[in-house]
N, C-alpha and C positions, 0 to 999 in steps of 0.2 A: 627616696631616690637621690635627692640633692645631697643628702649626707653621705651616701655611698660614693658618689662622684667626688665630693670634696675630700673624703678620707683617702680614697685611692690615689688621687692626684697629689695629696699631701705626702703620702708614704713614697710615691714614686720620686718626688723631689728630695725627700730624705735620703733615699738610696743613691740616686744618680748624681745629685749635687752635694748634699751634706756629707756623704760617705765617699762616693766614687771620685769626686773632684777634690774635696777639701781635706781629706785625711792626709794629703801630702804635707800640709802644714805641720801637724804634730809629728810626722815621720821624718822631717828634715833633720832634727837633732840626732835621731837614732841612725839615720843613713850616713850622716857625717861621722858619727862615732864609730860606725862599722867600716869606714873607709870607702864607702860607695860614692860619696859626693863630697865636694868642697862647697863653701858658700857661693862661689861664682858658678860652679857647674849646677848647683841646685837652682839658681836663677835661670839657667839655660834650659834645664829639664822642665821647670815651670812654664817657660815660654813655649815649649812644645805642646804642653797641655792646653795653653790658651790658643795656640794656632789651631789645634784640633777642634776646640770649642768654636772658634771662628768659622772653620769649614763646616762643622756640623750644623750650626745655627743658620748659616747661609743656605746650605742645602735644604734644611727643613723649611725655610721660608719659601723656597721655589718648587719643592717637590709636589707632584700631582698624582703619583701612583704609589700603591702599597703604603699609604701614609700610616695606617694603624700598625702595620707590621714593623715599620721603622721605629715607631714609638716603643713598641715592646722590645725590639732589638737594642734600642738605646739603653733601656733599663736593665735588660739581661746582660748586655755587654759590660756595663759599669760594674755589675756584680762579679762576673767571671774574670774580668781583667784586674780587679782589685785582688782577687785570689791569686792570679797569675803573677802579680808583682812580687809575691814571696819567692818566686823562682828566679828572679832577676837580680843581678848585682852590678852589672856594668852601667855606667851613667848614660851611655848612648841608647842602650836597650830600655832603660827606664824612660828615657825621652820618647822612644817609640811607643811604649805602652801608655804613657801619659797623653800622647797625641791621640791615640785611638779612644781612650777614656774621655778625652775632651770632646771628640767628635760625638761619641755616644751621649754625653751629657748635653751637648748642644741640641741634638735631636730631641732629647727628652724635655728640656726646658721649653723650647718653642712649641712643641706639639702638645705637651701637657697644659701649658698656659692657654693655648688656643682652645683646646677641648674643654677644659674646666671653666674658662671664662664664658664661652658660648652656652654651655649647658646650665651653669648656675645663674646666668642672667635670664635665661628662659624660664628657670624655676623661680625667679624673683628673689634670689638669695645672694645679693652682691657682697654681703658680709662674709659669707662662706668663701666667696671667690678671693677675697683678700686673705682669709685665713690659710688658703692653700699655699701662699707664698711664705708661710712660716716654716715650710718643710725643710729648706736648706739649713735654716737656723737650728731647727730641732735635730737635724742630722749632725751638725757641727757640735751641738751640745752633747748628744749621746756619744759620738765618737771621741769628743774631747774628754769626757769623763772616763771612757774606756782607755784613752791615752794616758791619763793620770795614773790609772791602775797599772797599765803595761810598763810605764816608765819606772814606777815604784818597784815592779818585779824584775827590772833590769833585763827585759827580754831583748832579743835581737830585732832588727828591722823586719826580717823575713817572718818571724813569729807574729809581729804586730800586724803585718799585712794580712796574714791568715785570719787573725781575730777580726779585723775590720770586714774582710770578705764574708766570713760566717755571719756576722751581725747583719750585713746587707741581705744575705740570702734568707735569713730567718724573717726579715721584715717584708721582703718582696713576695714570697710564696703565697700568702693569703690574699693578695690583691690581684693576682694575674687574671682571674676570671672576671674581674669587674672593669678591666681596662676597655677602651672603646672598641666596638665591633666594626667590621668592614662597612664603610660608607658613612661613618659618623663624623669623620674629619675632612672629607672631600665631597663637596656637593656642587659639581660644575653647573648644574641647572640654575643655581642661584648666584652665579658669578657676577660681581658688581662692575661698574665702570672702572677704567684704569685710575689708579691713585695719582692725584696731583700733589706733589710735595710742596706745600706752602711754606712760607718763611717760619711759621710757628712750628711745623713739623721738623724742619731742618734744624732749628735751634734745639728742639728736644733731642734729636738724634746726636747732635754735637754734645749737648749736656750729658746725656747718658753715656756717651763714649768717654768723656772726661771722667765721669764717675767710675767707670770700669778701671781706668788708669789710676785714679786717685786712691781707691781702696785696696787694690791688689798687692801693692808693695808691702804695706804693713800686714795685710791678711796672710800673705805667703810666709813672711819671716817673723811673725809675732812670737811663735814658740821658740824659735832660735834666738831672737833678741832676749827673751826672758831667760833662756838657758845660759846665754853668754854673759849676761849682766849678773845673774844670780845662780851660779852653777851648783851651789849647795842648798838651795832653797826648794823645798817640796811645793811651796805655794806658787812658784814660777810656772808650773805646768797647768795651773788653773786659769791662766790668762786666756787660753783658747776656748775652753768651755764657757767662760764668762762672756766672750764675744758672741758665741752661738746662743746662749741663754738669753742675753739681752736683746738679740735680734728677734727672738720669738716674742718676748715681752713688748718689743717695739711694734710688732704687727698688731698685737692686742690693743695697744694704746692708739695705734693708727685707726683701727676699726671704731673705737670709742669716739675719736675726734673727727671722723670722716665727714661730718656735717658742718664742721667749723672751717670757714675760709674756702678758697678755691683750691682745686687740685694742684695747680702750678705753684701757688704760694706755699702750700705744705711741702711740696717737692723741694723747693728752694731752701726752706728752713731745715729740712732733713739733710740736704747736701752740705749746708754750712755747719750743721752739728757734727757731721762726719769729718769735715775739715778740721774743726776744733780738736776732735779726737786724735787725728794724725799728728797735729802739732804738739798735743799733750804728750803722746807717746815718745816723740822725738826730743822734746825740750825739758819735760819735768823729770827730775832725777828720782831714782829709787823705784821700788816695785809699785808704789802708788801711781806713778806716771803711766806705767803700762796698764794697770788695772783700770784707772779712770779713762785712759785712752781707749781701752777695749770696750768699755761701756758706751762711750760717746761714738765710737765707730760702729759698734754692733747694733745699738738701738735703731739707727736709721737704715741699716744695711738692706733689709728685706722690704721695708716700706718704700725705699727708692725704686725697687723693682715693680711693686704693685702700682705705686703712684705714676710712674712713667708709662706703664701699660694703660692705666686708666686715663691719663691725659691724652695719650695717643688715640684711645677709643673715643674720647669726646670730640677730637678733631677729625678722626677718620673712622666713623663707626662701622663702615662696611668692609673694612680691611684689617680686621683684628689679627689674623694669622700673619699677614704680610708685615704689618707694623711690629708684631712681636718678634718676627725674624729679623727685620731691619734693625730694631733697637738692640736685640741680642747680639747681632753681628757687630754693630758699633761698639757695644760693651766689650765684646771679645777682642776687637782691635785695640781698645784701650788696655785690656788685660795683657795682651801680647806685648805691648810696648813697655808695660811696667817692669817686668823682670829684666828686660834688656837694659833699662835705665838703672835698675838696681845693680846689675852685673857691672855696668860701666862705673857706677859709684864705688863699689867695693874694689874694683881693679885699680882705679885712679887714686882713691883716698883711703882705701882699706876700712871704710866706714859706710854704714847704710844711711846715716842721717841726711846727707845731701839729697838723696833720692826721696826721702820722706818730705823734705821741704817742698820739692817740686810737686809731689803728690798732693800735699795740702793745698798748695796754690791752685792746682787744677780743679779741686773740689769747690774752692771759692768761686772760680770762674764758671763752673758748671751751674751753681746756684744762681748766679747773675743772669745767665742766659734764659732761665725760665721764670725769673721773678715776676716779670711783666707778661701778661697774656697777650699774644698777638691777636689783635681784633680781626685781622684778615683771615685768621684760621678758624674763627668760631662761627 
């Protein structure tokens, strides 16, 4: 039973997050080549996606009716809208589609996290709970490998959207009957006392919000950076699947090391590692800088999600869904700010590097906020 819950939640995050949200990154070079976007308008379209993610996660945090239906609608919506993207060529219409996909993935992330965490902790399988969060990385890895093939075939952006949508559909169909039934996500008879946001919880929310800002700029433009720096290199397209693959490996390493040190200490170390990756991608020349940066950014990427939710659970054990929503909302605010900063950077300097420096600094600050555990919150 626990394995079925974990696998269903894992695949749901592959589809809604790894494919629905993050295939935009390998699509940016194709969409620019097809004349659908510029580097600046790509940042604005990405911002629409993160605004939708913000709205969806905030709504999921507060929703009390038809919760299970919204989870399924989030997963299904990510699939169908990925397919619909093939029919869109205007930048503003892409922005609208990315907004709705963002909303759907916000629903999915918060509700899947709450459902799988609650179920797997009741089954006494916290390791599986951590493994669920490898889903977005696995989706990035799969879609990234598909992107390498699609780029090699010189397909159009529309054809690539179709391929991603079909992959998502194939993955989601087998798990639909295993998703939570009515009543599994909303149990008003067990409602806890109102949550008091202690200083420890506030620092965690700020840290996680900065993490969302810090990673999203390189994550959005990694494929485009590789293509721009090395236009004739086939290896440049492997930067994105390297990011996704190392994110999955990072979750496995995090599970193995989960008994070493406190949750907040491991969280801070992951944030600082990701900061090092951002600076590496910005400062180290050659393809090696992007590859090493991808590894250092990807390895902690999904561990940060699990460790932040775990730390919140330790400080507020009766409010797991609310905290999942609050953290995801803060993360989405950070993500929304990131593309706007990158658009400002490319407009004023015609370079992405200044935005990357700001992103790396924000990750350093995020780690500092959670390095010391707030004794008042324990």
